[in-house]
N, C-alpha and C positions, 0 to 999 in steps of 0.2 A: 366473196371478199365479209359481207354481215355476217354468215357465220363464223369466223372468226374474232370479229369485231366483238359480239356478244359475249364471247368469255371473257371478257376485261373487267375487272371491277369499274364501277364508275368511279369509286373516289379516285381512282388515278387522275382523272381527268383535272380534279382540283390542283394537282402537281403542275399541269402546264398551262395553264392561263397567264397570262402575261408575260412567260422567258422561254415557252417552244418555239415560240411563231418559225419562221424564218425571219431576220433583221430585219427585210424591209429594201426597196430598193435602194444601194449604194454602194459603198465599199468596205460593206461587212457581212460575213456568213456566220453560220449555225452549223456547228458539226456533232454529232452524236457520233460515240462510239462505246463496247464494252471490256475494250480489251486495256486491261488493268497493268496489265507490263510493259505497255507500249504507250501508255498517256505520254509521260514524261516525254517521250520521245516526240511524239506528235502535237505536244505543247513547242517543243523547239523548232519543229520544221513549219509551225502557223506563224512564227516570231521571226521566222527567216523571210516567208512569202511576204510578209507584212513591210518586213523592209526593202524587200525588193518588188514590189509592184505597190504600195500602197494599201490595197486591202487586207482588214481584220479580219481572221478566223478565230472565234471562239470556240474552242473545243472541251465536249462537255463528255465526261465520263459518266453513263450509268451502269452500274456493277450490282451485283452478280450478271452472267449471263442469261438466267431465266425471268431475272425483275426487267434487264433489259427488253426483253423481248415481248412481256406485259405492259410496257411502257410504250413501244412503237405499233402497238397494237392500238392502244387509247389512246394514244396522240393522232393516228389516221382515223379514228372516230371522230377525234374531236377535230382534226383538221387544220392542228396545229405540227404537224411534221416539220423541223429542219429542213435547212439547204440541203446538206447531206448528211445519210444516214445509212445504215447497216439493217439487213433485213436476216433474222436468225431462223435455221429449221429447212424441213423441206422446197426443192423445188415447188409445189405447190402454194404453197405460202407467197413467196416470191409472185407467181401468177395473178396473184388473187390482188396482192398489190396493184399491178402494174393494170389489170384490168379495169381496177378503180382508180386508174389515171392518177396515181399517186407518184409514178418513177418515171423518169422521162428515159426516151428511147435515145441510146449512143449511138447508134450503129454510124450515122453519119459524118459523127466527130471521129469515130475511131477506125475510120478508113477512107478518110482524107488525106491526100498530100499520099497516092498510093499505097492507102493503108498503113501509113507510117506508127501513129499510136497502138493500131490491133497488132502490127506485126511485132512491138516492142516488147510484147508481152506474152506469156508461155501461153500457149493454145489452151493445158489444161487449166490452167487458171482461169481462164476466159471463160471457159465450158461453164460452169456453174450457173451463169446470167447468160448466159448462151439461150436461145430459144430460136429452132431449129424450121424451116421451111412445114404445115401439118404437126409439128408437135402435138400431145397430146392435152393441152392448157388452154388449148385457145388463143394464145396471145400470138397476135402478131410477130413475125420472124423479127429477128433483130438483136441486138446487146445490150441489156439493161444493168449493169455493173460493171465497176472499176474494179481489179484484185489488188489486192493491198500486199498481198504474200504467199506462199505456197505452201503447202503441207501435207504429210501423212501421215498412216499411224503405223510403227512398227514395234518390235520388241528390242529392248537394251538388255546389255549383260554386262555386270559389276567385274571387270577384271582381275582383282585382287580376291573375290571371291572366289571366282571360280578357280583360279592359281591355289588356292586353301586345301579345295577338295580334288584338286591332280586335275582340271580340264584344262585342257591345252590350249583350244580353240571351239566357237559357239556350235552347238549342233545345228545342224542340216533337216534330218529328221525326226518326226516325232518321236519315233523308238529312242531316238540319242537324245533326246530331249529329257524324255523321261529317266533313262538310263544317269543323266549328270543330273536330272533332280533327287536320284536316291545317292547319289555320291556326296552332293551336297548335305542334306540330313545326316548323314552321316558326322558329319564334323558339324554338325548342330547350325547349318546354315538352313533359312526358311529359302524354298526354292523361289518362287514367284509372287510376285503384286501386281494388282493393277484395282483401277476403281469403279468396278463392279457393281457398285452402289447406283451408276450413273447408267441405265439402260441402255443408251447410247453407243458405250464402249463395248459391251458387253456385245452386243446387237456387232456391233463391227466386226470383233474378235471371230463371233458364229460367223459372219458372211463370208470371211475370208476361209476357213475351213469348208462352207458349202462351196465356193467357186472352186476348191482345189479336189475339193470329192466328188462332184458331180459337174462341172463345167459351168458357163457364164449361160448356157440356151437351155438347161434341164433349172437351174434354182428361177431366168426369170417366167419359162413355163409353169411353175408354183405360183407365182403371185396371181400369174393369170388363173387361177385355177384347174389348170390341165398336169398337173403333178400333185400327187397327196401329199401331206407333210407323214404319210406313215410309209410313203415309200425307203426302201432299203439304204439307197442312200442318203435320208435324211435320219433315219437311224444312227447310220453311221454320225453324222455331222454332233448330233445330241450322245452320242459316246464318246467324241473327245470329253465331254464334258464328265462323264463318268470315270474314264478312266484318270481325270485332272483330281476328281474326288479320291479315288480308290488309292491312289498313289501317293497321296498327303502330298502334292506340291504344292496347294493354294496358303496362300496367307490365312489367317483365322481371319473369319469377319470381311472375307472380301465382298459379302455378294451386299454389304450395309457401308462400306468404305467410300469416300468419295474420293473423286481423284486428286484432288490437293493432298487429302492423308498418305493416297498412293504414293504419290509423287513424295512426299517427304521419307516415305518406309524406303524408297530406292536414294535418294538422295543420302539417307543416316546409315545407306549401308545394312538395312535389316532384311533384305531380299536380294537374289541373285539377281531374277530375271524381272524384266517390267513391261506391260506393255502400254504405247503411251504415243502422243505425235510429238512432231518436230520439236512443237512450243517447249517441249520438255528441256532444250538445250540451255534456253535462258533462263527456266526454273533451278534446274539443276544448278547451274552455274551460280544463281541467288542464294543457294541453301547450302550448297558445299563443293568448295572451288577446288576442290586436291581432288574430288570425286575421279578416278578412273573407269570410262566404262567405252563401250561398242555398239553398234545400233546392227541388228541382223532380223531377217523377214524370219517370221513366226513358221517352226519347224513343219514341213511339208509331211501329209498323213500319205499323200498318195502320187504317185508319179502320173498317174490317166491325165490329170489337167493343170496348169499351171496355178499358181498361188496368188490372187490377188489381194491387192492390197489398199484400204481407202484414202485418196489422195487427192488434190488439187487445189483451188483455190483456201487458201487459209478465211480468209475476210476479205469481205467485198464492201463495197459503198454503192452507194445508188444517188441519184440525183431525184431531188424532191420536182416533178412535174408540171406542181402550180408555183413553184416561187418564183416571186419576181426576180430573182437571183439566179437563174438557171443558167445563163451564159457564165457566168463568173463562177460557181459551182462547179463546172465544168474546166473551167479552166484552169481554175483547186485542183482538181484532180488529175488532169491532164501534165501538171510542173509536180505535181504528189509521186507520182509512179513515174518520171523520168530518174534515168540513169545516179544521177549523182545524190538525188534526195531516197532512190532505194537502196544506196550501196549504204545512205549514212543509217536508216530503219536497220537496215538488214545487222550492220557492227554494231548497235548499239543496243538493237532485241535481241541478239542470236537467231534471228530468224532467218526462213529462205526467202528471198525477192519472187517480187512475180515481172519482174525486170529480168529480162534475157541478159544484156549486157551488164547492169548492177552484180547480177548471180557469178559470174566468171571474177568481176574481181575482188567483190563480201568473202567470196569463200575462201579466200589467201590469206584473210583478216580475222576471219571468224573461225569459231571453236571447229577442227575438222570433222568431229562428227557430224555437221549439217549437210559437210559432201555427202559421208556415207549414208544420210537420208535422203537426199538428192538423187541417187542412184537407184533406189525405188522408187522411183516416179514410174519409170520405165515400165512398172507393173501395177501402177494406182487406178482405181477405179471408183468409181461412189454414186450412191443412191443420185445425185441428184443429175447424174449425166446417161441412168436407164432409160430403156424407151419405158419401163414401167418398174412401180414400185409397189408393194406389199401395204397390204391397208394397215392404217397406223395401229388399229384396234389388232389386228393380229398380231401385228410385230410384237405389242407389249403382252400379249398373249406368249408370244414366243420367247421372249425373254425373261420374262416371269418362271416361264417352264424351264430355263437352260438356270436360274436360280434355284431351282426347288430341289433339281438334279442335284448342284453344290451341293443345299444342305440337307441331302439323303432324303427327302421328302417324294422326289420321285424317280421313275426309271425310265430309261431311253425310250421306252414304247408309250408308257404313260404319258411323257412328256410330249410327242410324236400327236398321240391323241389327242389332246386338249388343247394342240395349234390345231390339227383338222378342223376340230369339232369349232373352233372360233371361225378358222376358214369357211367353212360350209356354213356359218350364219351368217357370214357378211354376202359370201354370194348367194345366199337365199334371198335379202335385201335387195340385191341387185337383180334380180330375176321379177320384183312384181314388178 
């Protein structure tokens, strides 16, 4: 935990003095979050909860997400975390907060009454903050978070733009996708946009194809150092981006484009295809309510292995283990994730609820595109549930190498060698 906390700027601590601590014993709770598009709905639900129970819930929006992460780490260092908060980042970060005694174990409450609370929520949503026996993080087995919604990352296609190019159905294979991209270019339409200035989104897209080309076992073996990034299968992964570059599929400036700008490009019909997450339904609705689009899996390169997509809990809340209001915080989250409140959240924010019953009801009133996203959950995976993850520094070299391919500075082999060099360095440190 200490190594994470030292990353914070000490100046951030001033922000929290006198205002960030749990509200103290009584009928008051403080909740922090980073979800700008959900804030108004959170406020409404908090007001409703106060009317029903008399417990006041102060909802504080700390955005954007990277600033939120810095603030939660600084608050942990200063011991002024609120009653309810979320932890962004890889599972190892949540593990550090848990081992520091800053996250309550919710297993008992989840499994009470025959597991009623746990069973009401999608298992893939819970997996993000569930730690199994003998987990690699050294965390006591249990459930340490409450999922608010579900999400996954897939591709979107603009129906009107595809029709202009004579494309009658979205492509299933990568070769068909490249062919369709050429048809779009012939009528002056940019084929593809995504926010690949944000490395995590580029990494997500790349690992989709790694699973498709070589399968899960080989990908995870690479993370363990048993397979090299110069392996022919990894060269195929890097070559996906060579083809996208050489065929002119990608929007100009994609490697510096933040996802919000990429969302604007797709919503305003500047590109026919996009790679984004299910939260985009709400985003696109606000940007262009007339947008006609659908959801598709990234087109497959290979039939050898299934194509996996990132998915699971979109957002989760934790309870501060040292809060004097811990029991009240748990009671609020149990209410917050019950069917009625989850339907309200789903309808007002166009998101997939974490509650199973709420999903059935909300899909009939929310955009049908959300239903298309939900179909992809069967193929969802996520780094937070993998038994092993790549070292973050190696991941960054991997993503930067792909950016180098896209801008024409690297070949696939050069990118692979750069990543393997970083991997060898990481493995050598572990051997000392």
